[in-house]
Every structure is written in structure tokens, then in C-alpha cells.
C-alpha positions as CSV (number, residue, x, y, z in Angstrom):
1,M,114.5,269.8,-91.9
2,I,111.1,268.1,-92.0
3,E,111.0,264.5,-91.2
4,L,108.6,261.8,-92.4
5,A,107.2,261.3,-89.0
6,D,106.1,265.0,-88.8
7,I,104.4,264.7,-92.1
8,E,102.5,261.6,-91.2
9,E,101.1,263.2,-88.0
10,D,99.7,266.1,-90.1
11,V,97.9,263.9,-92.7
12,S,94.6,262.6,-91.4
13,Y,94.4,259.7,-93.9
14,R,97.0,257.2,-94.7
15,R,95.7,255.8,-97.9
16,L,93.7,257.6,-100.7
17,M,92.7,255.3,-103.5
18,C,93.2,256.3,-107.1
19,M,90.1,257.8,-108.4
20,A,90.6,256.4,-111.9
21,H,91.1,253.0,-110.5
22,S,87.9,253.2,-108.4
23,L,86.0,254.4,-111.5
24,Q,87.5,251.4,-113.4
25,L,86.2,249.0,-110.9
26,V,82.7,250.4,-110.8
27,I,82.4,250.5,-114.5
28,K,83.7,246.9,-114.8
29,K,81.2,245.7,-112.5
30,A,78.3,247.6,-114.2
31,I,79.2,246.3,-117.7
32,R,78.5,242.8,-116.5
33,Y,74.9,243.6,-116.0
34,D,74.3,245.3,-119.4
35,N,72.7,242.7,-121.5
36,L,73.7,244.4,-124.8
37,L,77.3,244.6,-123.8
38,V,77.3,241.0,-122.7
39,K,75.8,239.9,-126.0
40,V,78.5,242.0,-127.9
41,H,81.3,240.5,-125.9
42,R,80.1,237.1,-126.6
43,I,79.8,237.8,-130.3
44,V,83.4,239.1,-130.3
45,S,84.6,236.1,-128.3
46,R,83.1,233.7,-130.9
47,I,84.8,235.6,-133.7
48,R,88.1,235.8,-131.9
49,K,88.2,232.0,-131.3
50,S,88.1,231.4,-135.1
51,S,91.3,232.5,-136.8
52,M,89.4,232.2,-140.2
53,A,86.7,234.5,-138.9
54,V,89.1,237.0,-137.6
55,E,91.1,237.0,-140.9
56,K,88.0,237.5,-143.0
57,L,86.7,240.3,-140.9
58,E,90.2,242.0,-141.0
59,R,90.2,241.6,-144.9
60,K,86.6,242.9,-145.2
61,T,87.0,245.8,-142.7
62,G,90.5,246.4,-141.7
63,K,89.2,246.3,-138.0
64,V,89.9,244.1,-135.2
65,L,87.3,243.5,-132.5
66,S,88.6,243.2,-129.0
67,D,88.5,244.6,-125.5
68,N,90.6,244.5,-122.4
69,S,89.3,243.7,-119.0
70,T,91.6,246.3,-117.3
71,R,90.6,249.2,-119.6
72,W,86.8,250.0,-119.6
73,H,87.3,252.3,-122.5
74,S,88.3,249.4,-124.6
75,T,84.8,247.9,-124.1
76,Y,83.3,251.2,-125.4
77,R,85.6,251.1,-128.4
78,M,84.7,247.4,-129.2
79,S,81.0,248.3,-129.0
80,E,81.5,251.2,-131.3
81,R,83.5,249.1,-133.9
82,I,81.1,246.3,-133.9
83,T,78.3,248.9,-134.6
84,E,80.3,250.4,-137.5
85,I,80.9,246.9,-139.1
86,R,78.0,245.0,-138.1
87,D,77.0,244.0,-141.6
88,A,80.5,242.5,-142.1
89,V,80.2,240.8,-138.7
90,N,76.9,239.2,-139.5
91,E,78.3,238.1,-142.9
92,V,81.5,236.5,-141.4
93,M,79.4,234.8,-138.6
94,T,77.1,233.3,-141.2
95,E,79.9,232.2,-143.5
96,Q,81.8,230.6,-140.7
97,K,78.6,229.1,-139.1
98,L,79.3,230.9,-135.9
99,T,76.0,231.3,-134.2
100,H,75.1,233.4,-131.2
101,C,72.3,235.7,-130.7
102,S,70.8,235.6,-134.2
103,S,72.6,238.8,-135.2
104,V,74.4,242.0,-134.2
105,N,71.5,244.1,-135.0
106,G,70.1,243.5,-131.5
107,Q,67.6,240.8,-132.4
108,G,67.6,237.5,-130.6
């Protein structure tokens, strides 16, 4: 019967980080330096702070804008959604007088 002590001696490393987690950490740091993603995140944050804006945007598009700091793919999906519904986002931001970065079209 093989004992744990025998296995530990044969293994040259004691800890191997999860590749998916390492990738997540690298992407999370890189996202902080992408100006367009920072702008998108700020726009989404402004909308999410206003329940009226969230409600109007959901009524107009049926889509919710959000991301999750532990899942980098959610940032990608959030960026994809805001691109799809940018006209409605601009309209809601104008109606609710939420201002940041003149528009979602990349100006400002």
C-alpha cells in the first residue's frame, strides 16, 4: 500500500496554482489599464446607482448591465451588451441627467 509520505517525496513541487485563477488575476489587472473598459464600467456604475435608470433601461432593452469582479468574462459580456444597446443607454442617461463621458459612442 502506498503511503502519503512516499507520494510527497516523488513530487518535486508542493503547490501548483490553478491556471484559470492565474489567468483571472492577470486579466483583472490588465482591465484596470484599458481606458475604454474603465469608461464603460463607470457608465454602468452610474446607471446601476439609479433604480429609475435601471428600470427604464430594462423596459427599453430587456437587458441588465453589470459585471462581476471575480469573473473577467462578465466584463466582456457587459461591454458587449452596452455596445448592443448604446442608443438606449445614451437616451436613459440623458433622460435621467446622468452625465459621464459625454456618450457611450466613445466620445469624450
